[in-house]
N, C-alpha and C positions, 0 to 999 in steps of 0.2 A: 504494500500499500503506499502510496507517494502522501508524504506529510502535507496536510491541508494550509496552503498561503494566501488562506482568505481569513478575516474577521469574523465575529459572528453576525455583520449586517453581507455580506458574502463581497465585503472589499479586499483588493487583493492588497497583502501585505507590503509587494515587491512595487513601484513606481516604474513602468513601460514606457521605452525605451531602456533596456540599461545594460551595463556587463553583469552575467552573471557567472558567477565560477561553480562547476559540480565537482566533487569527487567519487571515484570508484576505487575498489579495493580490490585486489584480487592475486594472485600466484607471481612471482616474480619475472616476469618472460618480456620478451619485446612484443610477443601478439598480442598481449594484454594493451598494449599502449595504442594500438595499430585497433581494436574493438572497442574500445572506447570513442577514441578519435573517429570512427567512420559511423559510432553510434550518434554523436554529436554532431556531425555534419550530415547525418541524414535530418536534421531538423534545424540547424546553421550551418546551410553551406559556407557560408559566406567566412567560417571559423579558420583562420590561419591554423597550420601545424605548430605554429612558433607558440600560439597560447595553450601549448600543454607545460605543465611542469610536472614533475614524480617527485617521490620520496621514498624511500626504502625504509622496510619495517630494522628493527636493531637487528634483528637475524638475517637479515637480507633474503629472508625467504618469501615477503609478501609485498606488493608494492602501491603504494596510490597515488590515481592517475588524477591528476587536477587539468580542468582544461575549461577557458574562459571562453565563454560567447557573447555574443550580442542578443540576447533577451527583444522580443518583443511582443511576447504572450505568453500567460499562464500556461496554456495548453502546450504552447512550445516545450514548454519545460517538464510539466509532467510527462510529454512525451518520451523524453528524452530518458528521463528516469524510470517511465513504464519498462523501455526495452530492454536501460542497462540492468534492470531485476528480471527479468527474464531471460537475462542470459547466462551461461550456464557457466561460463568463467568468470562471472562477477560473483566476489563473495559478501561488497557488503555496498552499500553507497549512503554518502552524505549530502 
């Protein structure tokens, strides 16, 4: 389930358009970076690869991939997180 980013009055907590940083975690491999990026550009095709940042876990077994997209609506964010959560390689999203 994607966290609800609305107030009780159904107003968005995010002001659009904006830069939005998404995060996904999985096993540490180059393929995982590509998976996260491909899902992000499906919904935000203008996102350059330079918008990716990576952090390794302390044991370097896992990786967190951050991608900054230019978000234009809440449905775009829900779509990305929905696809990320369905992918078997994605262990967690924030």
